Each structure stands twice: as C-alpha cells, then as structure tokens.
NUTOR-200368 format. One record per residue (C-alpha): x, y, z; residue in one letter. Coordinates in pm, whole numbers, plus 50000, padded with zeros to 5 digits. Layout:
XYZa ...
***
This chain:
524164327578050x 524194320478424x 522644287978568x 519734291478786x 520814274779132x 517964253079255x 517304259879614x 517144230779751x 516964246180100x 513784264180067x 511914232079861x 513234208580158x 511734236080384x 508604240880214x 508064200380198x 508914201980608x 506034225980646x 503484204880438x 504094171980617x 504234189780973x 500584204480879x 499504166280742x 500394154081063x 498544181181260x 495514175881054x 495824136381105x 495694140581450x 492784161581452x 490664128881384x 493284099581537x 494914110881837x 497034079681755x 498634086881443x 502254098881558x 504814087181276x 507974077981459x 511494073181362x 514454052581537x 518074061481423x 520804035181468x 524234054781521x 526974027881589x 530304048581698x 531254079781741x 532014096781367x 531494134281362x 530284130280964x 527754105381096x 526574125281431x 526174156381176x 523994138680951x 521774127081255x 521694159281403x 520204172881092x 517564146481098x 516624149881440x 515904186481396x 514444183381076x 511834159181226x 511214180281520x 509894209681249x 507944184281083x 506154174481442x 507844137981364x 508954120281689x 512534113481609x 515164091181859x 518674088381805x 519384055181976x 523564057482008x 525644020582010x 528924016682108x 531274010481846x 532053981281984x 528833963181983x 528653931981826x 526773923381475x 524473895981703x 523373926181970x 523003951881660x 520863928381514x 518573920781832x 518183957281907x 516913965381507x 514303929781575x 513233947981885x 512703980981656x 511073954181405x 508283941481627x 507623976981800x 504333989781601x 504874023681772x 508134028881555x 507304033781180x 511104039681041x 514414026281132x 517194045181017x 520804027381050x 523324056981019x 525894043480778x 528484033480758x 528684008581054x 532173997781200x 533923973080992x 533653939881188x 529773945181102x 528293936280790x 526583962480638x 524583940180418x 523013919680750x 522323947980933x 520303967480594x 518713935880519x 517513932580840x 515273962180902x 511703950780848x 510363958280450x 507783982780590x 510234001680802x 512944006980552x 512824042480520x 516174043580395x 515264023480115x 518334002580120x 516613965980206x 516843936079949x 512463940479876x 513213975579830x 515923980379582x 514703946079426x 511333960879357x 513433997179240x 514753974278993x 512093958278841x 510633972678518x 507083982478693x 507633971779028x 506533988679349x 508913998579612x 507584005879946x 510354030080012x 512574048879759x 516124057079896x 516134092180002x 518554108379786x 517784097479441x 514114098579553x 514924141779654x 516984142779310x 513844138179126x 511834156279367x 514124187379299x 514224175078899x 509914179078932x 510364211179131x 512334224278856x 509984217978603x 512134193178411x 510624171778138x 512624139378195x 510864121977893x 513624114177575x 515854135377738x 519514120477804x 521014118078130x 524054109778291x 524924094478593x 528174096278732x 528684071278989x 527284037079030x 527084034479415x 523914014179593x 523184048279775x 522704070979506x 524054064179154x 522514030679068x 518844037279218x 518824071679113x 519614053078725x 516434033578779x 514334065978861x 515264081878605x 514854058578349x 511254049178488x 510584085978417x 511524081078031x 514784091378020x 517464077577807x 520454075878103x 523794066578075x 525304055178349x 529194061778430x 532044055978677x 535584057678692x 536374033178446x 534434053478184x 536184058877833x 536344096477702x 533914110178018x 534004142077925x 532554137877605x 529534114577715x 528824141978006x 528544165577715x 525514144377537x 523574151377842x 520554171277897x 520374159378310x 523824153278469x 523584138678819x 527314138579006x 527184113279297x 531044101479256x 532594115779589x 535384134679428x 535384173479473x 535614195479161x 535454169378933x 533204178778693x 534414204278462x 531914233678300x 533604230377959x 531984191278029x 528704200077986x 526104205877722x 524834245177711x 521834246177899x 522294214678064x 520804205078426x 522994200678743x 522824180378993x 525504178479227x 525264151479495x 528594154779632x 529674165579971x 533354167079990x 535504187080247x 538634207780108x 541244230380296x 540174262480346x 541924286180608x 538764311380633x 536834293280795x 536604285181166x 536964244781089x 539724250680868x 537884234080574x 534414237180359x 531614216880191x 532014215379810x 530154193579514x 531454169079298x 530714196079002x 532874228178964x 530524246279032x 531884282778926x 532954270178584x 529474248878531x 527154276578624x 528334294878320x 527264268778088x 524154249978266x 520664262478292x 519974252678614x 522084238278889x 522174224679238x 524784243379480x 526804227779782x 525454230980024x 521914234780011x 520964215679733x 520684179679693x 521434176380105x 518394188280256x 516194173179996x 517684139680132x 516664147480513x 512714160980354x 512464124980203x 513554103780530x 510584123880698x 508034117380378x 509284080680387x 508434080280769x 504924097980667x 504274067980445x 505304040780645x 503174053980915x 500384057780673x 500744026880525x 500544010280883x 497454027280961x 496154017680620x 497223978980647x 495393974681035x 492153979780812x 493313955780544x 491983928480663x 490213898180467x 490223859680442x 490663842280138x 488023814280182x 489393775280065x 486733760479839x 484993731179934x 483953702479711x 480773686979823x 479843650979832x 476483635479843x 476113612980050x 478383636380289x 481933611380352x 482863608680703x 484073631880918x 487773626680924x 487243616580554x 485823653480505x 488533669280678x 491723648380528x 490393658080207x 490923696980263x 494113712480219x 494403735280499x 496793766580421x 499593777280621x 498663789380977x 500973819580880x 498433827580583x 495543825980834x 497383847481076x 498653874980813x 494913878280651x 493183887780983x 496313911981085x 498563887581337x 501923902081325x 504563876281247x 506863882881618x 502773876981757x 502583842581637x 504383810181792x 503633784481520x 503493746581619x 503953730481317x 502173741180964x 498813744281055x 498543753381422x 499883782281646x 499763803182001x 499043841281962x 500513864282239x 498523880782469x 500803913782348x 498313916882072x 495293932982298x 497753960082410x 498663965182038x 494613966281934x 493643981482268x 492454007782057x 489833992281865x 486493986981860x 485413951481952x 483763932981689x 480043916081756x 479643887781965x 477713859081971x 476903831782221x 475933795182038x 473553773282259x 470613753282234x 467693735882383x 467693702682574x 469073681982403x 469093642182318x 471903621082379x 472873626081985x 473573660082027x 471903688681854x 474843702881646x 475783733981869x 479663728981746x 478243723281391x 475973757281403x 479073776181538x 481363764881274x 478863764481012x 477843803081093x 481743814081108x 482013799180764x 479033817980643x 480003848480781x 483303851180699x 483603827280389x 480443838480180x 479663873180357x 482953886580354x 483313895380729x 486203886380951x 485003863881146x 486213840481459x 484863804881581x 486023799681961x 485553769182109x 487113744682355x 489673720982358x 488413683782352x 489863661582651x 491293628282522x 488833611382768x 485803616082560x 487513620982225x 489053579782275x 485013572482439x 481693567582329x 481633608182228x 484113613881989x 485873647481914x 484773679781905x 485603697081576x 482203699481440x 481033677781161x 480223671180796x 481373700280612x 481733727980904x 484663712481079x 487563725481280x 490913715881042x 493013691181079x 490523674181284x 492863648081444x 495523677681543x 492163695881703x 491413665981893x 494363649882044x 497503668882190x 497223702082012x 499983722882135x 500383709182475x 497643730882674x 495953698782871x 499583683082978x 500693713583089x 497483717583320x 498083683983439x 501353685083522x 500353722983728x 497393698183878x 499653676383960x 502413696284073x 500293712184383x 498623671084481x 502493661784527x 502883692384717x 500393684184944x 500933651385018x 504753667185082x 503483689585313x 501543668185522x 504503645185557x 507123670385675x 504963690385899x 503943654286055x 507443642886090x 509463673086263x 509883697286493x 508863739386440x 511893744586435x 513393717686162x 510453721885886x 510893764385925x 514603754285862x 513713740985578x 511143762285464x 513443794385527x 516983777485488x 520213797085538x 521933806685207x 525153820385188x 525023831685576x 521263846885506x 518193836385564x 514913855185366x 511553849885282x 510823841184998x 508193864484773x 505003843384808x 505613836685140x 504713873685246x 501213862885129x 500823838785380x 502643863085645x 499983886685548x 497113866585563x 498383858685953x 498883889186009x 502293887686054x 504373922485916x 507743912885994x 510263909085717x 513373892585868x 512733854985954x 514973854786194x 512383880286414x 509693854586425x 508413845186787x 507963806586841x 504133811386835x 504573828286462x 507083803286378x 504433777186497x 501703793486298x 503523800585970x 505323767085944x 502253743785963x 499113743785761x 497643713585965x 495733702885645x 492853681985763x 493333652185514x 489573644585515x 489113677685384x 491303673985080x 489763680384787x 492793686884516x 492873650984322x 495493645484099x 494443642883696x 495273623683377x 493263631083031x 492573596282972x 489113575783079x 490683548483339x 487973537983560x 490473520083790x 491653553383928x 488523563884033x 489033552184396x 493063549584506x 495313548984812x 498403567184826x 501623568785052x 501773529385038x 505723534485016x 507653520185286x 509643561085269x 506033571885335x 506123562885679x 502413548785712x 501133581685574x 498253566485335x 494673580685272x 491963573385008x 492473598284718x 490973596484335x 492053606483956x 489793630683782x 490243641883424x 492603665383328x 489883690083205x 487933688983544x 490843703083698x 490153733183860x 492953750383701x 491413744383358x 488973761883492x 491013790783621x 492723793583266x 489293800883080x 488913824683339x 491663843083372x 492073875883201x 495903878183177x 498903863183341x 499043883983646x 494993876083691x 495993836483618x 498423840283885x 496253852984155x 494043829384065x 495973800384093x 497383809484413x 493763813784591x 492673779984500x 491413763284815x 493023724484844x 491883720785189x 490823734585523x 493253733385811x 492043711486115x 490833745286287x 488533751085959x 490493777585794x 490813770585389x 494153763785305x 494973776384907x 498003771984650x 499833799684798x 499983786285140x 501383755585021x 504093779184820x 502963762984460x 501153792184278x 504023805784112x 505173774284042x 502153762883873x 501883798683639x 505313789283536x 503943754083439x 501343775583260x 502453803983115x 502223793182754x 498843772982801x 497543807182854x 498313819482514x 495113810382266x 495553783382022x 495073796981628x 493363767681355x 491053769181067x 487653756680970x 487423736580640x 487043768380444x 490363782980569x 488693806780797x 489923816281158x 489163797681442x 490613802281836x 490813769682003x 491653773082417x 490543757982738x 488203730882758x 486913729383118x 483733703283132x 480503721183075x 478653702483351x 481053707183682x 482203733483501x 481873768683323x 481613748782967x 483173779182765x 486093786582582x 488703812082762x 488213844782768x 491263854782636x 490433842282315x 486933860182318x 489143889182357x 491583885182097x 489573876281850x 487283909181935x 490253929081863x 490863910281596x 487413911581424x 486873949081524x 487533980181370x 489764009881359x 488524043681559x 487934059381101x 486184033780986x 482304023980961x 481833998181233x 477923989281112x 479763979480784x 482823966680873x 482793948281216x 483023911781209x 481973885781446x 483333856681733x 481023832381736x 481443811982077x 479323786982196x 478083770182599x 478343735082638x 475183714582671x 471463735782687x 471203771582719x 469813770683057x 472693752583165x 475933768982982x 474323797282903x 473153807983223x 476953800683342x 478453820083043x 476193851583161x 476783849883526x 480263833983560x 481873846283212x 480773873983112x 481103885983504x 484963881683480x 485673893983180x 483123923983135x 482173913782779x 478443913382689x 476923890682390x 475493911182102x 473213882882004x 472493843682171x 471543818181872x 470223791281998x 470633754481780x 467043733681743x 466443704281583x 463063685581528x 463763652681678x 464863672181981x 461403691582005x 459573658581934x 461333642182210x 460293672282396x 456733665882313x 456793634182442x 458073608282132x 460143576582283x 463613575482382x 466213582682145x 469683558282161x 472863564282068x 473823534681799x 470423523481708x 468283534081428x 465803565681508x 461983556881540x 459833564981245x 458533590081446x 461553611381436x 461993606081006x 458373615280927x 456403642481012x 454563643381317x 453023682881392x 450793677481689x 454313661981868x 456523688281706x 454213717381857x 454043700182217x 458043696182220x 458403733982128x 457283739782470x 461303734982546x 462233759282298x 460213787782386x 461413782782745x 465113784082664x 464083817882460x 462343830182732x 465463821082966x 468053838182700x 465743870082694x 465853873583071x 469623892883018x 468203916082736x 469963900582492x 468253896082109x 467803857282022x 467653839481684x 466943806681662x 469163779681404x 466933752581333x 469703729481240x 467673715080943x 467883674180856x 466673653180570x 464123639880703x 462683676180814x 459443690680636x 458683725380524x 455533725080772x 457863711381055x 460423740481002x 457253768880994x 455963750581298x 459293760381461x 459713794281314x 455833804881410x 456413790281799x 460063807581804x 458603843681714x 455853839081931x 458553834482184x 459993866682142x 462683852481929x 464573879681638x 463923853881380x 464263812681350x 466313806981027x 466573767980916x 470213761180812x 472503730880652x 475633733080693x 476533699180811x 476433693680441x 476623724080268x 479153740380517x 478933778780505x 476813784980174x 473733764080381x 474043790480689x 474433823780473x 470403829480564x 471563817580938x 474543846780920x 472413874680775x 469783865681040x 472533869981317x 474273901581167x 470713917081180x 470223906481525x 473533921681667x 473043958181495x 470173959881784x 470273979582097x 470453960982437x 469303986882692x 468203962782917x 471193937282967x 471383927483323x 472893896983497x 470343870183647x 471333875084020x 473863901384224x 476943886084444x 475143898884755x 472313883284984x 473133843385037x 473743816384833x 470863801984888x 469013827784707x 471213826184425x 470563792284373x 466913799484398x 466853821784149x 468573799683882x 466473771084028x 463133791083958x 463783817283718x 465783790883415x 465043754183528x 461113762283608x 461613746083997x 459023756184237x 461863754484533x 465253748384613x 465813721084854x 469563716585023x 470753686885206x 472503687185578x 475783678385369x 475183706485132x 473963735885389x 476763725185630x 479183730085310x 477513766385242x 477993775185644x 481253767285611x 482403788585271x 480573815385406x 482103814685735x 485673811785548x 485063847485336x 483713827285025x 479763832185034x 479573856484768x 480593836684467x 478543834584146x 476953795284156x 477333764783902x 475163740883898x 476053706683822x 473023687183682x 471673665383403x 471813677083059x 468923662982940x 466313677783135x 465603717383233x 464803701483578x 466993679483775x 465173644583674x 465883634083302x 463013619083261x 461133654283274x 460813673682891x 459613698782786x 459563721982996x 458233711583350x 457393731583647x 456233721484014x 459373703584093x 461683709084337x 465573709084278x 467543690884551x 471283701684620x 472753672184736x 476583688384734x 478453721584708x 482093722684592x 484393752584608x 486543767784312x 487423801484466x 490593802284191x 487923797183915x 485863822884155x 482413800284174x 480063775884411x 
***
C-alpha cells in the first residue's frame, strides 16, 4: 500500500483564491474593506526572511495589504513594544505578526503578549491560547500551523471522532495547540515528547500522527499503524550536494518508509508549510470582518433606577446611584481604549482622532432642546435633555448622547446652583460635574489671563524703551543669529512687510512692527476668575512701584464669559482653535487699527494651554447612558451652547456604518441651547450651525403650565417663595392666554425649516385639561406633536412617549432649512431681522455709542459677522415686564462688542 499525498500546496492555493474572491466581493459593497497585516521582523535571520517573503507573496495573491516592518537587531524591547502599541492603535491594521524568534535580549513572551488580542492573528497571545485550552473556549484566532493541520485533515476526509491521535512534540507553537484542537474534535489525544517511554509502541496505536519534534526523519515507517494518517509539520535542513544551496528540506517523518505504511501523508515541502501561510491570511480576513462587525455592535447596558416618592434631593438621588466605570461607557459606545483619557473612575476626555477614524459614518440624528420664555425657576431644559436621552438610550435601545455645557462655579456657589439636571434625570457624579470636572475652565482662565498679562507687559515695554531696544527684545540674537519666530510672520504680513531676515527691516518697518501703540481706553480684554467676587468688578492695575506709574482701570469677568470659552465652543478642530485665538481683538491702536492676540504674539501660547481643554469630556446619566460635557459659554452674552466638537464626536458615535439600515439603527445626540428658543435657539442656528455646518433634525421646545400661566397674566414668581394658588390649581383661561408665548417660539423655530416637538414638562399639580390645552395650541401653531413627560420623577421611563415622538419627527425631511440671515448687508439689517422676526419688535434703535462701535468694527473689517444679542431672558422683548408675545415695541441697542475670534458681534 502506498499512501496518498495530502497536497497542502494545492489546498492552500484554493484557499488563497477563495479569500481573494471574498475580499473583492466585499469591496464592491464596502470600498473601505481592506484587510491589512503588519509583519514585524527584528534582525536578518535568513530563515525568518524566507518565511516573511512567502507570507508577503501569498498576501499579495489574496489581495491583502501586507507590509514587512524590518527593524534592527539591536532595537530595545521598549522600542519594539512602542512599535507594536502604535500598530495596536491603528484601526486600519487588522493583523500584527511578530516573526519569531526575536533576539535574545528581548522577551518573546512580553512581545507576543503586547499584541492586541483582536489583532493577534498568530494566535500566540495569552488570551487566545487561554481560550483555546479551555473546554468550550472561543479564541479569537487559532495558531496558524495547528489550524492548517486541522484543515488538511478535514480536506482529506478524516473523521476524528473516537480516533487515537498521537502528537509528537509539545511546543507552544504547534504541539500543544494542535493537541487541544484534536481533543476538541473528539479525538483521543496522546502528547509525546523527548522524555516519552516506548515511543514507537505509542505511535503504533495511532490512527492519526502529527509529528512536530524538529528532528529530521525521526519517525520511521515501522512505527506506524497500517493505514494511519500522517501529518508532518517538521521543517529541517540536511546536507545535499545535488542542490545549489547544498541542502534540502525534510520533515520529521522518514517519508520513504512511512509512505509504504500510511494511508495519507503530507510531503515536506508542500504539505503543512503552505497551509500555515493560508491560515494566517484567513485569520487576517477574520480579524478584518470582526473589526467591521464590532463597529456595529454598540449597545448601552442601562443602570436600573430605584425610584422614590417623594423624590429626594438632587444630591441624594445622585449619590444613591453607583455609576459605571467610564471605561465601560466608552467601550459600549465604541470609543477605543487609546482614544480615552480617564480622569479618575467616572470621567474622561475623548481624543479628537476619533473623528478621523469614524469619518465614513453617517451622522446620527441631531436634536436641539430649547424652551419657552422661562420664569426665574427655569422650566427644565437640562432635565428634559437628560431625561429624553435616558428614554432614547436606556428604554428604546438607541445609542444616544446628552451634550451639555460645563457649569461655571460662579452660579454653582450662587443662587442658581448646579446644572446637572434634576430628580431622576441627572448627569452623575453630580459633584464632579458641577465643580472642576477635568479642569477645562481653569485652562481657559490661564489662557485668558496670560493674554491679559501679555497686553500689560507689551504696553509697559513700549512706553519705556526705544524702537531699537524694543526690537532687540522681540527679535534677540541667539547663537549669533536673529530670526523671526513663526507667529511674527502673521504680523509682518498684516503690515505688508514681506522680508524674512530681521536685519533687513528699515527703521520705519521696525517701528511699525515693534510698536502696537495700544490705546489703553480701547482695551476690551479683562482678567477672569470662575468665582463670583463682586469686589473685582472694578479694579486698578499697575500700582506696584516697578510699573512706573502706568496704572489703569479694568475689571474681572467670570471665567466662562471669556472669549476663549466661546472660541472653544465654536472651534471645529485644533487648527481652527489656534486661528480663532490668534484673531481675537483685544484693543485698538491709537490709529484705530485692531490689535489681535497674534499681534501680541500669544496665540500659540494660548493654544498650548488649551490643547487638552479642546477634547470633550465623557460622563454618564443616572441610567448609565453617555453624556458629553464640554464648554460653557454664558447664554446671555455668548451662544449658551456646548461645543461643536462634542456634537461632532457624538454624532459619529451615534451614527451608522455604510451597510446599516440608518432609519432602524441610527442613534441620537440631544443638546440644548440656553434660555428660550428665541435667544438660545436663534444663536444656535445662526452662529453655531453656521460654524459647524450641522443641522438639527428636530427642535424640542420645553414648556410648563406655570410659565404659560405667567405669560397669560399670572402674578410674578419669586424664587424661594411658595407658588401662588393660581399656579397650583387648574386655570384654563390664564393658560390659554399664555399659550401665545409658546406659539411664538414654535413659529420662530419653524422659521429655520426644522420640525418642532413640544415637551410638556409635567408637574404633579398640572391637570389633564391643562395638558390638553397646550397640545391643542401647539399643534395649531405647527408643532409635530406636544407630549407630556415626567422624567424628573421617573427618569427615562417618564419620557418614553416624548422620545417616540422625537424619533418620528427626526425622520421627516428638511427641504426648507435656512438660516435667518446672510452675512452680506449691514450689521443693522441683521439685528433688525432678529428684532422683528424673532422678538416681534416694530423697529430697532441704536444708541450713539452703539452706532459708533458698529462703524468702527465695519471700518476694521468685521462688519460681516453673525449677531449675538444679550438681553433679558424673561421676555421675548428687551423688557422683562412684557409677557406673552408682545409686539409694536422698539428694541434699544445700547452697546456693541466684538468677539472676532469666536466670530460674532
């Protein structure tokens, strides 16, 4: 009997062809599908180089992107580990193979263990080997050679159930893992090695023999049981003068004698070797498939709420819930480990590189929460934002983010208190949310105050030095050479000076370059502090003797009022942040020219201080759903919205892959705009959306019965005092009259061509009849729906109906989306449009100071900026006593300020 040869070369070729065809087919529907393998080779061993060349050639045949990374033999272990970490963190790489052996000064265990489990296509990592050993284990990857052995047996029609299998060799690469695979296939397995007694007799009992001992011709034909199947894994070189190389490859089995006894046998070469490479390619494709599948397998495991009645205090509710580790939140929504920067256990920053990784995704749905004109008690926008998100994510199973502002410590320690939401719809941990968080506001304070210090210093030196001395300070000689630093070319270009050598400037050019000639009376840049300190609202600086009498009057602002905060909120990336900081105007020169942060030379320094602040902060709600907390510009003097970058990150994380059903799978990003829609919502569209290019899919307007009764003529509400009876009992007439305010906000939101849903934030004293009136009036005004919600008392469960209504509204097309105004035309025209269309005014009137400021900004080239109007939040008009939806009034513009970096007047 002569054994049949098991042709590993032919089987491997068919596998490679199949894999290549699979890849091409998948690329037809997904052009991003490009399986990628990195082979790391340390040193120049000839056998290693041969193996690597085989793998490169086979990968090319299978249409797999494969690169050999050849490193010097003297590379340190730390450098090699850094290389592997870099590949681990590259989402475009699906497999990492470290060609063994590595040099003796490097730990093989440390290196193979460093490869990420999901990229360990060699299958040698601790997790994969551990799962392989376990009964019923599920390794991500099986080592290539053992896997190839099993495929050869399967292709040869060998049924292993109940068969006796002998494995000769117990290495971690072949012997041990192949024995586990045989055992899992229900064979009875014996592992033999150099210390095994009576080895020939043991082998004689085997139906299947796998030889992997590394000794040429070790297993003889007379050891074999007639009809046995022999798999020869050995690769040994023996002298052969007939070969050009002087040697030839043989296996661990004496082929000539074994072929006469066995029923099937693998030749060497041409047996297991080609299969090892084929299995490697199969593992790479499996890894790529798993990588694409993981991007779709996102789900949030909600935290249960233990509701109490009456609802305890906000801090008691917050502390009663045990949050999930922030790493768990990140993992659930698909944030990679290397994209997360934890700050303790329950908060973290998210790296902006995520936007590049997920740029192919279709954005999730974008929901803006605003409100009607509020009472001093607030109507629950933040609570609704959180409750709606909990409903969408924890109860309806959609990946959803609440995107909120970071609160200032001024209001937190003042009357208003924190801003984490309330009741059972909160961001937790509440204390960390309301206090320092990750230090973004402190970074903004440092950047702001650095610029303030630079302004004072520049004026001091200009006032006390000659042009030549000042120029020497600005462009000093270093190592015998003077050079302009990069930021100085911005000022040179602004002045029309095209020289690059500091020594080539004329005296006039030196004078113009070195002297900003700031007019102290025009300085708009103040120092900031994130604490309410009334004694700093007016101060005198420069009183120290060293300042030589150069005093001036100035003041402190609250930190979140800094233009640096608005810049953070409106920046689209780090480069945009740098440009915006640089073009912030801090004063005018005595000639009336704008003086910018980059004229001072501080734009780069401010960016360095804010390089971490630009990364959004990840937290969670009471129900364990994700929250981005980022930026906190005030809502009256700024845009009152969280950052563009947080929205963009969340929209990608909540979005869908190209081959997913968007309607069925898309997630949601729920963010809010400060105060009512007519203030916060108008700015959100005209300033924030204009900068980001994003368009909300739905506007949710939060209304309460008590606030609408105020607008119907009810008595004034005072914080801390008991609500008067009219607000605690049914009053249909007052409510109906007050609905005019809600209808005006709905009308204003529909000006932008976006569907509107009214969220009725229900209180225990509200009656069904009152709810019905609000719904009727809202639908008459053009809202898609008006839905009561009790999320304050019930968490997400209380907002499920609202969430369903919002999902339905977001599915509607928005063919008529438009901004309220374009940037051409005059500043006055843009302000008049806001006053007349949004507020209901008859006209807008500019004070002499306001008109003078507008004329100055237009002359300086800032006449085409969007408008941000600071006014009372307690009326649609400028007068807090005018309730409902007043008309026929005149809006008085008393002053105009510029935020050139943030990009608005």
